[in-house]
Wavefront OBJ file of the C-alpha trace (Angstrom):
o trace
v 11.072 2.412 -20.806
v 10.552 4.517 -17.584
v 9.085 7.344 -16.993
v 12.208 9.259 -16.144
v 13.963 7.981 -19.324
v 10.884 9.049 -21.542
v 10.852 12.376 -19.996
v 14.529 12.893 -20.600
v 14.198 11.516 -24.227
v 11.554 14.416 -24.722
v 13.314 17.170 -23.152
v 16.419 16.536 -25.023
v 14.529 16.200 -28.232
v 12.853 19.521 -27.561
v 15.920 21.185 -27.005
v 17.828 19.652 -30.132
v 14.838 20.737 -32.342
v 14.543 24.216 -31.003
v 18.037 24.857 -31.490
v 18.028 23.657 -35.097
v 15.016 25.269 -36.082
v 15.923 28.713 -34.457
v 19.505 28.514 -36.021
v 17.652 28.185 -39.382
v 14.721 30.861 -38.932
v 15.952 32.856 -36.127
v 13.804 33.441 -32.804
v 10.496 34.813 -33.093
v 11.626 38.593 -32.415
v 14.264 38.324 -35.095
v 11.579 37.011 -37.478
v 9.146 40.141 -36.606
v 12.065 42.430 -36.855
v 13.346 41.128 -40.423
v 10.039 41.456 -42.158
v 7.658 44.480 -42.315
v 4.942 42.735 -44.081
v 2.616 41.053 -41.537
v 1.830 38.224 -44.177
v 5.390 37.507 -44.432
v 5.892 37.311 -40.682
v 3.005 34.773 -40.546
v 4.303 32.653 -43.427
v 7.843 32.380 -41.841
v 6.018 31.600 -38.410
v 3.842 28.860 -39.965
v 7.253 27.386 -41.958
v 9.161 27.429 -38.547
v 6.347 25.550 -36.571
v 5.920 22.861 -39.353
v 9.733 22.418 -39.570
v 9.874 22.345 -35.466
v 7.327 19.546 -35.795
v 9.173 17.855 -38.386
v 12.483 17.837 -36.846
v 11.114 16.993 -33.183
v 9.304 13.820 -34.922
v 12.315 12.844 -36.527
v 14.460 13.177 -33.631
v 12.156 11.204 -31.645
v 11.810 8.585 -34.077
v 15.628 8.450 -34.250
v 16.248 8.379 -30.382
v 13.608 5.872 -29.842
v 15.196 3.490 -32.364
v 18.710 3.912 -31.027
v 17.303 3.034 -27.453
v 15.874 -0.168 -28.913
v 19.256 -1.486 -30.353
l 1 2 3 4 5 6 7 8 9 10 11 12 13 14 15 16 17 18 19 20 21 22 23 24 25 26 27 28 29 30 31 32 33 34 35 36 37 38 39 40 41 42 43 44 45 46 47 48 49 50 51 52 53 54 55 56 57 58 59 60 61 62 63 64 65 66 67 68 69
């Protein structure tokens, strides 16, 4: 896999993961506006980060598998 292909794979995966997670949790500003309790904001942000990591990892795994076929 060439460097340009890998960069495109990563960039497209990041874009897709960002869209999925933002659709579910909302943007950072939305989360801060939705909850008054700081602990609730921090918990929601932590869940958003973990979800983002999981979605990104699975997208990368899926895309790499598709490229290998």
